[in-house]
N, C-alpha and C positions, 0 to 999 in steps of 0.2 A: 504495500499501499503507499501511494507516497505521502512526502512530508504535508502536513498541511501549511498553508500559506502564515508568514509570519504574523503571529495574532497581535503582536505591538503597532503593527503598521495601522490598525483600525483605529488609534487614538492621534493620527499623523492629520493635521490640518492644512495639508501642502495647497497650493491653489486656491483656499475659500478665502473670504473677505470678512472678520470678526468684529462688528461693532462694540468696544466695551466703554459703558459710562460709568461715571464718579471714577475715571481713571487719573485722576490728578493725585492721588494719594492711597494709603491703605490698601487694600485687599484687589481695589479697581485695578491701580497702576502693577500689582503684583499680577493680576490676570492678563492685563498685558503682555507684560514679557513672556508668560508662561506661552498665550496663543501664538506669539511671535518665533518664539522659540520652535513651535510645533509646526512650523511653517506655514501660519496664516499671516494676510495681511494686517494688520491691527488699523480699525480707525477708530481713535479715541476720543470721548468728549467730555468734560467737567467744566464746570465755572471760571476753573482758575488757569488763565492762558498760558500763564508764565511757567506753571508748573507742567501743564498738556506740552507744551513745546520743548521744554528740557528732555522729556521723556519720548517724546519723538525722534529728538535727537539721538539720545540712547539708543532707541531699538533701529533706527535706521543706520549708525553705527555697525550695529550687530547683524546688518545686511539684510533688515525688515523694510518693505516700502509703506512705512508709518505715515498715517494721514491724523493731524489735531486740527480738532473742530471745537472752537468754544461751545458750550452748551449747557441751558440749563432746562432739566427734565421736567420745571414745570411750567415752561416755557413751549407750546406745543408748534409755535414759528422754529425755536431752535432744535426742536425733537427733528422735525421734518427736514432743515437743514442738514443735521448730521446723516440722516440718511441718504440724501441724496448725494452728499458727499462721497458714501460709499461707493453709490454706482457712480458717480465721476471716474470715480477715482480706478475701477477695476470692471464697473459694468454689472457686478453682481454683489450679493449679500447673503451668506449661508448661515451666520449665527450673529445672535444677540447676546452679548451679557450684560444684563442688568444689574449693574453693582452700584450706583448713585444712591444715597442715602444718609439720613444723618439721623444724630441721638442727642439731643437737648442734655445740658448738664441737667443734673439731680440737686437742683436749686431752692423748692419749693414744695412744701408736702402734697399741694394739689395743683399739678399744672394747672396753667390758666386755658380757656378755650382756643385763645388765638395760638398760643402755643401748640396745644394737640393739633390743631386745622393744620398748623406747617407741617408738622411730621407728616402727616396724611397725604398732604398736598406732594409732598418729594418721595415717600419710601412707598407709597400705594398708586396714588393717582398718576405721578409722574412716569412710574414704572409700568402704568399701563398705558400712557400714551406710547412711551418708547417701544413697548409688544405689538400695539397696536400698528404703528408707522412702519416696524420691520415686517407684521405678519401682509402687510399689503403688497409688500415685493415679495416678500417669500411664497405666499399662496399663488401668486402668479405665476411664479418661476417653477414653482413644482415642490416647493418644501424647503425643510433647513431645522435649524435649530434654537430655541429660546431658553436662556439658563437664566433664572429670577433668582437674584440673592435675599433670601430669607434669614433666618435665625432662629437658633433657639429659642431665645423670646418669642416664637409665634408660634411654639409649642408647649412649653411650658411656663407657669410662672417666674419671674427674674430671680427674686429672692435675694436681692442686691440690689445694685444701682441702675438697674434698668428703670425707665420711666412708663407710664400706663400709656403713653403717645407712641411707643416704640413696638411696646409688645402688642397694641392694637394694630399697628401697621404691617408688622411683619407675619400677623397671625391671617390679615388680608392677603398678604401677597403667599402665603402656602394655601389658602382656596379660591384664589383668584387663579395660581397655576395651576391646579385641578381642573377648574371652568374653562380655561382655556385652551386645556391639553385634550378636553373631551370634544370641546366644537371643532377644533381645527385638526387632530389625527385622521380622519378620515381623506384628507390633502395633505398628509405626508409632512405636517408643520409640528415639532415634539416639541412640548414645553412642560422642564421640569425644573427645580428648584433646589438649591443647596442652601442648608442651613447650617452655618459655622456654630460653633461653639467660642468658649476664648483664645483669640489670636492676634497678636500684635497690629496693631494698626492704631493710625491718628485716634482711632474711635474710644481705644480702648486705652488708650497710654495713661492716661490720670491714674487708672483703677491698675493697670500690671505696672507704674514705675514705683508703687507704694509697695512696703513689707505689709501692710493688713491688707492691699488690693489682693497681691499676689499669694496671702495664704487664704484668702475667700475663695478663689479661683480652685490653688490647690486642693484644698479638703471638701468641696462639692465634685471633682473629677474624679470618678475613678482612679484612670490613669495618676493621677497626682499632679498634673501640669496643664499649662496653658501650651495651645498648639505651637508649633514652629510655622515660619513663616513658608515651608517648601509644603505645610503637609497637606494644603487643599489643592496642589496641583492634579494631582491624579484625577480627585474626583472633578474638577472643573473641565478637565480633558475629556473625561468618561462623557460627562453629560454633551458637551459642546459637539464631540464626534460621532464617527459610525459605530463606535463603539458600544453606545446606548440606543442603537437604532430601532430597539424594540422594547424600549423605555420612552414613558409618556406619563404627565400627573404626578411623577414622583418628587419626593421630596427626600434628597440625601444629606442624611447628617452627619455631620464629621463633627465630634464634640468629645469626646476622649472618655466617652460613656456619662456625660452629665444626664441627658434625657432617659438614659435607663435606671436611673435610681428610682 
């Protein structure tokens, strides 16, 4: 019997165009680097142009034809411009990584309604706006993959520094992922979510930089530590690539056992 093809090739993204939102820092910037290393053309979007351009320059130096687009996901015109930039650059759009998000500081006992609405506007409505714009292209062209970045806070109560707005927004992402997956599956557009636990990022820096914060994470995580910056790479590539061609509507949790408690 002949040997099967190299199964690791299904994780590659060669020749594909991947839009990554929230790419100016944190997980978004890491994800942009990962998809570029897997052979994709990364089209990166975020509000902070200086950081975006620096990342695009780094990716180009490494051999990727990166495109940077200043984009606020709460502005529909910006979202459309981001998708149009991908098409202008390569003529195609294969993957959307919805990584833009905010987490407000826990500086009041009960969040104000304005703050609550702002977080949902970015984390949920903005994510939907990006998914909708990308789907308009992908459905017409025969399919693709959308990876929404959720959180363990969308699955269980935070028991710590998470805010109600953040938990609500990420819970909405989990079920929105299911809803869009079912709607678009017959047309070969897969929609999945990635739910990280505690990983180093701009959003978690305050907690992970203090001894008390690290102890909080270590004591509640069965593995006993926060995740390393490379420990989401495989999960992201699995959901973005053909390696997950029969997976849709799923939330892949990468949390060191946090939600298994």
